[in-house]
N, C-alpha and C positions, 0 to 999 in steps of 0.2 A: 504494500500500500504506500501511497505517497502522502506525507504529512506536510502541511504548511508551517508546522512548528519548527523552530530552529534550535530550541533548547529543551532537554528532557531532564526531569528531576525524579529520582526514585523516592517513593513515599511522601508525596506532597500533601497527603491527608494525615500525616503523622506529626513528627516533632521538628527536627532540624530541616527536613525537606520542605515543610510548609513555609518556613521563613525564607528559604532560598527561592521558592516559587513566587512568593509575594514580592520579593525584591526584583526578580526578573520581570514580572508583570508591571511593576511600578516604573521600570525602565523602558517599557514599551516592547518587551521581547515576547514573541509568541512562545508558549510553554505547553508541553504535555507531561503527563506523569505515568510512570510504571509503578504498579502497586499490587500487593496481595489483597488489598481491601478496596476493591472497585466500587463497593456499595456504601463505603463509610460516609457518614454525614460530614460535610465540610463547608467552608466559608467562601468558596471560590465561585459559587453561582454559575456553574457550567462554563467557566472561562477556560478550563483545562480539558483537552481530550484525555481520556483515561484508558489505559491498556493494562491488561494483566501481565505479570512477569513472564509467564510461559517459559519457565526455565526448562521444562521437559519437552518443549517444542521450539528449539532454538531458531528454526527458520522463521517461525511466526514472530519470535522476539526480535529478530533482525529486521523483519518487515515493519514492525512498529516503530523502529528507529530510523526508517528511511527518511532522508531529508533533514535529520537532526544534525546540528553543527557541534553542539557541546552537550555532554552528558554529565550531570552532577549526581554522584553515587553516594547515598547515605545508607544503603542497605547493609544490615548486619543483625546479629542476635547478641543479647547481653550475656547469656549463659546457656549451658546445655540443659535440655528438658526433653521429655518424651515427644513434645510437639515440634521441637526445633533443636538443632545442634550446630555447633561451630563448624563442624566438618561439612554440613549441608550448606551453610552460608558461604564457605570458601568455594565449594564446588559450583554453587549457583552464581557467585560473582564472577568466576572464571568464564562461565557460559555467557554472562552479560558482557564481559569485556570482548569476548570473541564475536558476539553478535554486533556489538558497536563497531568493531573494526570492519566486519563484513558489510555493514550498512553504510560505511563511509563517514562515520562520526569523526570530526576533526580532532577533538580534545576531550579528555575526561578529567573532571575535578573530583577527586576521590577522598572521602573522609576516612582516615585511619585512626591511629592512637599514638600517643607518645611512647617512645621506647619499644617499638616492635622488635622482635628478634626471632630469627628462624629456629634457633636452638632453645627458645624459652620453654620451660615445662608447663607454662600456662597457655592453653589453646587460644585464648583471646589474642595474646600478643604474638604467638607464632603464626596463627592464621592471618593476622593483619600483615605480618612480615611477608608471608607467601604471596599475598595479593599485591602488595607494593612491588615486589620483585616481578611478578607477572605483568603488571602494568608497565613498569619500566622497560621490560623486554618486548612489549607488544608492538613497538614501533609507532604507537599513537602519541600525540602530544599530551602531556599530563601535568597536573598540579596535585600534589598529595598534601592534604592538610592533616596535621596530627594534634587534635585537641585532647585535653584531659577530661575534666568533668564539665558538662554543659549545665547552665542554669537558665531558667525562664519560666513562664507561666505554666508550661506543661511538664516541668521538671519532676523527676522522681527522687533522686538522692537528697538534694537540699530540702525539698518539701517534707520528705519522710523523717529526716533528722529533726526538723522543726515539729513534726507531728509527735514524735517520741518525747521530745523535750516538753511539750505541752501536757503530756499524759503520765509521765513517769517521774518519780522523785529524784532519780539520778540518771546520768547518761554514761554508758560505758564505752571506752575506746579500746581498741585491740592493742595490748601491750602498753607502751608508754605514750602512744599517740604522737610521736615526734616526726613521723613520716609526713611528707609535704604533698600538697596538691595545688593546682593553679586554675581554678574554674574560669571558663569563658562564657560570656553571655551568648545565647543561641543566635540572636540577631547579628551580633558581631561576627560570629562564624559565618553566617549567611552572607554578610557583606563581603567578607574575605573570599568566600567561594565565588560569588558573582564577579568580583574584581579579577580573580584568577581565570575565570571563564573567558574573559576578553583578551587574555595574554597569549603568547606563543611559546615563551621559554618554558622548558621543563624545570620543575623544582619541587622541593619538599619544605614545608613551612610548619614549624611548631606553633600550633594555634592555641596559645595560652592567654589567659587574662592578665590584667595588670597587678593583681594581688596574689601573694603566695601565703598559704596558711599551713601550719601543722594541722593534723586531723583534730587534735585536742583544741587548738585555737579556733578552728572552724566551729566546733560544737559550742564552745564558750561564746563566740561572737554571735552565732545564730540565737542562742538563748537570751543573750543580753538585748539584741535588737528586737526580738518579738515579745519581750517582757516575760520570759519563762526561764530565768536563771536557774540552773541546776548544778549540783556538784558533778564534775566530770572526773570519772575515776578510771584508772587502768585496770583491765581485766585480762586474764589469759585468753589468747585468740580462740582456743577451743571453746571456752565458756561463752565468749562473745558470739561465736557462730551459733551455738545451741540456743542462746537467748534470741538471736535474730531468726533462727528457724522457728522458734515458738511463736514469735510475732507474725511470721509469714503464715504459719498454720492457722493462726487466729484470723488473719485477714484474707486467707485463700490466695497467698502470693508467695513468691520467693524474695525475701527481703534482702538477703546477703548470701553469698556463696563462699566456700573455702577458697576458691580461686581468686575471688575479688578481694578477700582479706589478704591473701598472699601478695597480690599485685600492689595493694595499698602499702603494706608493710615493707615491700621491697623498694619502695620509692619510685615506682614506675609511672606515677602520675605527676612527676616533677621533671623539668628539664631546665638547664641553665641557658635561657634564651630571652630575647626581648619580647615584650607583650605584643600580641597580634590584634588585640581589640581594646578599646578604651573603657568599657563599662566596668565599674567596680562592683563586685558582689555585695560589698557592705552597703553601697548606695542603693542597690536594687532591693536588698532585703529591707532596708529602712523604708523604702517606698511601698513595699508590699507586706509590711509587718502584720497588718490586721488580718490578712487572709492566708498567709503562708503557714502551712501545717495544720490548718483547721480540719482538713480531711486527708485521709491516707490515699496515696496514689499507687495503684496496683499495676505492675508490669504484666502479669498474667492476664488481668482483665482486659488490657489493651490487645493482647495477642489472641485471646479467645473470642472477644466480641469484635467482629470485623465490620460492624454497622455503626455503632455509636461514635460520635466525634470524641477526640481527645479532650478531656476535661481540663480547664484552666484551674490552677491552684490559687 
C-alpha cells in the first residue's frame, strides 16, 4: 500500500510514542502509527492512520511503511511475563527494522536504554544492546536515544513511588539506596526524537534529564514535594523484592522485578553525560503534587486492556 504519511511512530496511543506523534503533528508532519492496540481510545481524533504491527506477516508490515521517511521506534517490554518476553521484543524489533529497510525508510530514531551491553546478565540491557548493534549494521541512517527513567502524566515509576509514600508509614530502598538515576521528562525525549528525525548523521545520545538523584534522595524528594514525608530506610534487596511482589499481588500488577532491582543497584540508570532535556523532575513534581500518586498505575492493566486510553496521573 502507499501511505501519504512520511513519519511513523510505534505506539502512538501509549506513552512516549504519543508525545512524539503530537510533536510531529504540531510541526505539520503527516504521521501514522504501528501498534498492538489498534482499538485503544486516544486523543488524536482520527489524525493518524493506524496499522497493526504484523510482526508475523513481515511483508504486510513492510507495506504499511511504504512511503515512510522516518520511523520512531519506542516498542519494547519492561519485563518478562507469560504474555510478553524480552526475547519476543528483540525478535519483533528485528523484523521491524528489516521491514523498514525493505520499505525504503530513510532513518530510524530508536529508543534504547542507558548502558546497554551485549554481555549483560540482564535481558533488558543485553536485548537493547543487540538491537542497537543490528540497527547500526543495517545500513539505515539512525539516531539511538538512551534514556533512563521517563516521567510525565502517564508515568509508572515516579507515580507509584508517590502512591506508596502516601499509603505506607515508611519507604524502603534496596540496600543503601546510593545508586543514581537521571529521569527525563517524556516530552523532552519526544522533542529530542523529533529533532533527530530531521538529521542525517548517525549517532547515539544519552537522553538524560538535568537532575541526578540517588534512589534514596528521589524517594525523600518525592515525599517532601507531595506532602507525604516518610522515613526512608534501607532494606535487603530480597526483602524489598518480596514487599514489592506483595504490593503487585494486591494491585494485580508487577510492581518491581529482581532484574530491575539489579539494574538499579548496578548503577545502570546513570551515565556521566550532559543533560539532553531541560525539564527538572523536582519542578514537575511540584506542579503536579496534588495528583501524583493518588492512584496506582498498573503496567499489566495497560498490557491486558488494549481498548482503554492510558490514564493520566
